[in-house]
N, C-alpha and C positions, 0 to 999 in steps of 0.2 A: 504494500500500500504506500503510495506517495503522499507525503505531507507537504503543505505549502512551506515555502522558504520563510524562516523566521524573520520578522521585520528588523531592519537595522536599528542599532542603538542611536539615539539622538543625543550625542554628547558634545560634539565639536561645534564651535561657533559657525563653521561653514555649513554644517548640516542644518542648524537652526535657521541660518540665513536662507538656505534653499527652501525650507518649510515655509518661512514667512513670504518668500518670493512666490510660492505656489498659492498661498492663502494670505494675501496682503490685507484683507479686511477681517473684521471681527466675524467669527464663524457662528456667533449667536444672533447678533442684530444686524450684521452687514455693514456696520459703520466703517468708514475709511479713515477713522482717526488713526494717528500714527501708532503702529505696532512695532515694538522693539524694546531692547533692554534698558533704554534711558527714559522710558515713560511708564506710567502705571499699567498700561496694557502690555501684551506680549504673549509669549508661550506659556500656556497653563497646563499642568499635569492633571488630567481628569481624575485619576486615582492618585492622590497626593503622594509625592515621594516619601513624605514622613509616615505614610500609611502603607508603604511597600510598593507604590507604583513605580513602574520602570520608565526609562527614557526611550520608549518606542514610539514610532510614528502613530500607532493606534491609540496611544495614551496622551497625546498632546493635541492642543487646539489653540488657535490664535484668538485672543480676546482683546477688545478695546478696554480702556481704563474703567469705565462705568460697569461693564459686564464682568470684568475681572473682580471688582469689588463686590458685586452682587453674589458671585459664586463663593467667594471667601466669607461673605456674611450669611451664606446659606439662604439667600433670597431666590437664587436659582439652584434647584436641587441637583444632587449627584445624578439622579435618574434622568432629569431633563438634559443635563450636559451629555450624558452617555447616549441618549436617544439622538441628540443633535449630531454627535460625532458619528454614530452609525449612519445617519443620513448622508453625511459628507463622504464617508468611506464608500457607500453605495454609489454615489455620484462619481467618485474617483474611479471605481471599477468600470462604470459606463464610459468615462473618458478614455480609459486605457483600451477598452474594446473598440472605440472609434479611432484608435491610433495615436491619441494624444497621451504621451507618457509623462507623468509627473515625476519630478526628480525626488526620490526618497532614498537614495543610496549614496 
């Protein structure tokens, strides 16, 4: 039985930059507010690293500052963020099927 390739670890600044390049807007509200390390928004770990979450493509999401605050204040639930990420992963698979390959390695 063949298993899918394990997603790459997202540890290097270059990989994080590629993720942000693929998803430059907030993946919750769609805001084009600046996403990056020098603002309140940026890469968010869905399953927090402090709770054992890994640095995998499937466990990160780009958020604007206001949505990032809402997630950490539990105004947007873990279940909601997980569902939103699943929606993005499904869309990504469709893009790959159309021949548009997103850079996640």
